[in-house]
N, C-alpha and C positions, 0 to 999 in steps of 0.2 A: 538360483537367484542370489543366494547369500554371498556368493563369491564375487558378484558384480557390485561395483560402487553404487551408492544410493542414487546419485544423480542420473546414472545410466538406467537404473531400474525405473525411475520416474519417467525418463524420456521414452523408454520402451513402452511403458503403460500409456503415455500420451499418444504415441504413434499408433499403437494397436487400438486405442479408443477412437481415434479419428477414422481409421480404416473400418472398424466395426460399425460405427455410426453411419459412414457413407454407404457401406454394404446394406445396412438395414433400410436405408431410404429407397432402395431398389425393390423392396418387397412390400406388397400390400399389407398394411397393419404393422410394418416393421417399426415405424416411428412410435406408435402407441406402445409396442412391446418395450422399446428402450425407455420411454417415459415411465412406464409402470413397473418394470422389473430391473432396470439397470440404473437409472438416474437416482433412485432412493439410496443406493450405496454410496454414490458421490455426495449426496446431501448428508448422510451419516458421517462421512469422513470430515466434511467441513464443520459439521456441528461438534464433532469431537475436538477439533482444534479450537473452535470458539469457546467450547466448554471450559478450557483451561486458560483462556486469554486473561480473564480478570484475576483468577488466583495467581497466575504467573506475574502479572504486573504488581499485585499487592506484595507477594512474597519477595520478588527480586528487587523491587524498589525500596522496600523497607529494609531489607538486608543491605542493599548497596549504600543507602544513605547512612544507616547506622554504622557501617564499616568505616566511613570517612572519619568519624570521631571528631570532626571539626567543621563548624558551619561555614567558615571562610572558604574551605575547599569546595563545599557545595555551591556557594555563590559563584566561585571562579568557574567551576565546571558547567553550571547552568548558563552563565552568560556566554561562554564560548559555544556551547551546544546550540542555543537558540540563535546566536549571531551567525554561525556557519549555516544553519538550516535556512535562514532568511536569505543569505547571500546566494546559495545554490538555487533557491526558488526563483530569485530575480534572474539568474543566468538562464534557467530553464525557460521562463516566459520570454525572455529576449531572443533565445534561439528559435522558439516557436514563431514569434512575430517576423523575424528575418526570413525564415524559410517560407512562410505562407505568403509573404509579400513578393518573394522572388519566384516561387513556383506558380502562384495564383491558381490554386486548384478549383476555386469557385467559379471561374470563368468557363469551365467545361460543362457546367450544369445547364441543361436546356430547360426551356419553359415547360415542356411536356414531362420531363423527368421530375422537375420540382413539384409540379401539380400532383403527379403520381405518388411521390413520397409523402407529401403533406396529407393526402387522402389516406394513405396506408398507416401513418404513424401519428396523425393529428391527435387522436385520443390519448396516446401515451404522453405526448408533449403537453397536453392540457393538464394531466395529472401532476407532471413534474412542475409545471408553472404554479399550480395551486400550492404545492409544498413550499416552493421558493417564496411565494407571496407571504406565507406565514412568517418566514424568517425575515423578510424585508420590513415587515410591520414592527419588528422589535426595535427597541431604543439603541442608541449608539454604544451603550455600555452593557448591553444584554449578554454579550459573549463573556465579559468579565464577571458579570453577576452569576451566570450559569456555571462558572468554574468551581464555585463552592457549593457542594451538595447539602441539602437540608437533611438528607437521610442517606448515610453511606450504604446501608443495606439495599435501599431502593436503587441507588446508582449502580451498585455491583451486580444488579440483575439485568442490566441493559448494556450490551457491548457498544452502544452508541454514546455512552456516558464515560468513555475512557478518560477524558481530561479530568473529570470529577474524581475518579478512582486514583488517578495519578496525583492529584492535589492532596487527597487524604493520605496516600502512602508516603509522600514527601513530608507532610505535616507530622505524621506519626513517627517517621524516622528522625525528624528534628527533635521531637519530644524525647525520644530515646537517648539522643546525644546529650540533651540538657539535664537529664537526671543522673544521679550517681551510678557508676558502672555496676556496682554490686546489685543495685535494684533492677537495672535493665538486662543483666546477664540472662536470667531465665527466659525473658521475652525474646531476646536475641537468639538464644539456642533454639527456641520453638520455631522462629521464622527461618533460621538456617536449615533446620530439618525439613520444614514445610517446603522450602524452595527446592531441596534435593528431591523430594517426592514428586513435585511437579515436573522437574526435569526428567525424572525417570518415566513419568507418564508420557512425556513427549517422545522418548525413545520407543515406547510401546506403540503409540499411535503411528509413528513413522514406518513401522513394519507394514502398515496397510496402505501407505502412500501410493505405491504403483497401481494398486487396485482402485483406490479412490479417484486418482486422476484419470484412469481408464474410463470410469463411469461418468465423470464430469465432461470429458471431451466427447464421448459418444453422444451424450445428451445435447451438447452444444451443437454438434453437426446436424442432428435431426431437427433441431429447433431453428436453424439458420434460415433467413429469408432467401428469396430467389437470387440466382447468380446475376441476373440483369441489374438488380439494384446495387450489388457489390461492384459491378463494372462501372456504374455511373459514379460511384464514390471512390474509385480506385486512386485518383490523384490525391484526394484528401487523405486517404489512409496512408499512402506513400509518404506524404508530407509529415504526418504525425510520426510514423515509424522512423523516418530519417532523423527527425528531431530527437526522438528517444534514444536512438543509437548514438547520436552525438553527445547526449548527456552521459551515457555510459563511458564514452571516451573521456569526457571532462572529469568524471569521478576517478577514473584510473590515473589521470594526470595529477589530480589533487592528492590522491592517495600516495602516488610515487614521490611527488614533490616533498611531502611532509614526512613520510615514513621510510622511503627508499625500499619498500617491499615490492616484489615482482607483481605486476598487473596480471600475468598469466596465472600465478599461484592464487592471487586474490579471487579471480573469476572462477577458477576450479573449486576453491573452497566454498564459494557462495552459490555454486550451481544448484545444489538441492533446494535451497531457499528460493532462488530465482525461478526454478521450474515449478515449485509449489505456488509461488506468487502468481505465475502465469495461469495455473490451473484453477486457482480459487478466486482470483481478482480481488483479494483482500489482504491488505498489509497486516491487519489485526489477526486474521487467521494464520498468517505466515509467521507472526512474531515469535512463537515458541521455537520454531526451527531457525529463524534468524539469530536468536539469542544463542542457540546451541552452536551454530556455525561460527559466529563471531568470537565467542569465548573459547571454545575447545579447538577449533581448526585454524583460527587466525591469531589468537593469543591476546585479545583484549581482556584485561582483568575484569572480573565479574562486577566489581563495584562501579566501574565505568559503564559497562554494557547494560547493566540493570537500570541505570539512570538514563543513558542516552537513547537506547533503542525504544523503550515504551513511549517516550516523548516523541521520537521520530515517527513511530507508527501512527501517531495522532496528528502531529502538526506538519510533518515533512511530506508534502505531496508534490514533489517536483514533476513527476510524470503527469499528474493530473493538471498542474498549472500550465505545463507546456501544451497539453491537449486543449485546455480552455482557450488559450491564446490563439491556437491554430483554428479551432472550431468557430470562435467568435468572428474572426476575419473571413474565414471560409463562408460562413452564412451571409455576412455582409456582401461579399463578392457575388454570391449566388443571387442576391436580391438587387445587384447592380449598385450597391452603395460604395462610396469612396470615403474611407475613414482617414481623418486628418492625423498628423503626427501626435498632436495633443491627445486625441481620443485614444490612440494606441498606447500612449504613456499611461493613460487612465486604466487601460486594460492590464498593464503590467502591475500597477498598484492594487487594483481590485482582485486580480487573480492571485497575487501573493497573499493578500489578507484572507481571501476566501478559502485558500488551501489550508490555512490554519484551522478553520472551523469545519473543514470537510471530514466527515466520519471515514474511518479506515475500512469501509465495507464496499461491496460491489455497487456501482451505480451512483454513489454519493456525489461524484463529480458533476453529474448532470444537473443536480439541484443547484449547486454552486455556479454552474455555467449560466443559469437563468439570471443570477445577480450580475454576472459579468456582462451579459448581453444587455440588460436593462441600463447599466451604467453607461454603455457605449451607444445607446439608442438604437440597438439592432432588434428587429422583430423576434420575439420569443417563439413565434410559430416556426421559425427556422430550425428549432430543435428537431422537428420531424425529418429534416434533411439528413441527419447524421445517426438516427436511431438504428438503421440497418447494420452499421458496422461498429456500433458503440461497444458491444460486448467484447469482440476480439481485440479492439484497441484498448479497452479497459484492462484486459489481461496483460497486454504489452506494457502499459504505463505502470502497472503494479510492480513489474520487474524493476523499473527505474526507481520507484519509491523505496523498495527494499534495498536495492544496491546503494542508494543514497544514504539510507540509515546506517548501513555497515561502514561506508566510507567516512561519515562524520564520526562514528564511534572510534574508528582507528585514529583519526586526526586528533580528536579530543584526548584519547588515551595516550598518544604520543606526547601531547603537550603537557600532560601531568605525570609523565614517566610511568605509565601503567600499561604499556604495550610490550608484551613479552613473547616467549616462544609458544607455539601451539601445544596443547596438552590434551590429546584426544582420549576420552574414556572408552575403553573396550569392554564389551559385554559378551558373555558366552551364552549358550543356548538356554541356560537356566536363568538368564537375566540377572546374574550376579556379577558384580564388578570383579575383573581379573586382578 
């Protein structure tokens, strides 16, 4: 396996996991065996990635900001980063709305199928709605208020508080810039070394990636609902997947337009991160690998990647936004509702803003979808219609989120002359740098 490229190893693990999971469903007790003896290894792999997500953001962002040595550079980079992320999110939502209005997948849902799905997944929908209601009760400035943690150690213990960790890391880095260099040098050396250790931990964790995705995919197959429900939702799933594929094309066009880099090379270099995003359904869990691929294999300088990518993993949810647009109109169509142009424009605005507050973890898009549905006057009970295929689509849209993060990192790096040649670090069997 060592001779095979990492993305091929991960792909082989995924295929074998699906085959193994499908095979075990044909044996009595096979599903329980996978649940008890295989799935835990997948969970351990995801936990190991989540374990280093917060240390990675702290170390890389503090290093990246302090490397700038100039606050004006930080403000220029920050403005471009957030601006491009918002533009791509609007593009994603617009693509989703155009496709769902052309294909009209909701018109294929019969009354019998709708009733069956509401009965099967109504309980899950109620839980999601309760979580969303708590968020809707918050004031208009609650998101801004939540940005500043009252206790950084408490924030650092929760992967759902990534924005607070990012705020502290940027604030800390600015503080390092503003004090005399002689005073900040020991602190900077510590974080430089700390960042290298975290990156090495990523290399070690990725040795287990093929086995981790094998376990995750095997568990997903045995936990999947019946094929009849999947068939009923086929057009909805196709609409979302076509939209996500178009977003990948848009990213490649943007990347080529601004950097003149080969789209084929870009996709090959990002393949391990994309496959891992598919397996974990989490931008945050994939962040360590995204950082490694963008800096070493694409050539974005670390001071840019360490700033752009953690922010992207938190606020750039293009795949999630596209899915929310399609899902909202699909549910409206299933209930026989005709949404006006103004209502759909409201979906664009709400989905764009909701994506910023959506946590980079599996299933978070569902909670934000409730807010989008409420804004458009669509029954929240319609969530039950899409639960059956949400997890596979969540896996697909995470690929788009991660690819979008890398694209924006390249564009921002090019704009500040920080996009160079790849510099892959090679490691021998003793895990010492060659």
